[in-house]
N, C-alpha and C positions, 0 to 999 in steps of 0.2 A: 504494498499499499504506499502511495507516496503523497507528498502532503497534500497537493490539491483536493484527493479522494477524500482525506480525512475531514479537510474544510467543508467540501462538499455533505459530506454524512454531517457535521456540525451543524451546519446551514440547514439543513431538513429537519433536524431533529428539533431545532430553537424554533423552526415555522411551526412542527406539528404544536409544541408548547405554546406559542402565541395564540394559533388557533384555538386549543383548548380554553386558556387564559378566556380570549373574546367571546367564545360561546359561555363560559361561564358568568362574566360579566354582565351578558344580555340577560341571561335569565336573571341574575340579581337584582339589575334595573328594571325587568319586567315587574317581579314582583314588589319591588317598591313602589313603583308606579300602579300598580293594583291597589296596594294600600293606601297610597294618597287620595285614588277616586274615589275609595269608600270611604274614607274620611270625610272627602268633601260630599259625598253623596249625604252623609250622615249629617254633615252642616247644613246641607240646605233644607233637609227635612226639618232641622231642630227651628231653621229661621222661619218657613213654612207656618211650623206652629207657634211661633211665636208672633207673626204677624196675624194668623187667625184668632190666637186671642188676646191681641189689641184692639183689632174689629169688633171683638164680642162685647170687648168692657166700652169701646166707644158706642155703640147700638145699643148697649143695655143703659148706659147714662144719657142717653138721648132719650130712650123710651122712659127713664125715670123723669127727667126734666119734663117731656112732655105731659105726662102724667099729674106732675105737680102744675104744672100750667093751667091745666082743665081742670083742676080741683079746685084753682083760686079764682079762675074765673066763674 
């Protein structure tokens, strides 16, 4: 085996390692993105619930004021 063949084998070995690491990092990145998406979805649901609760309070307060206004008249 001459020097060029050894260098060629080392290069091929490094390419295989880099491909493996790239695939692994892609998998990790996808998992993290999925977690972030899930958290964002849960946050959106919480915000929607809070908005509905606020509107319920506003409508309830408006009905209360209307009822009080009708009783005064």
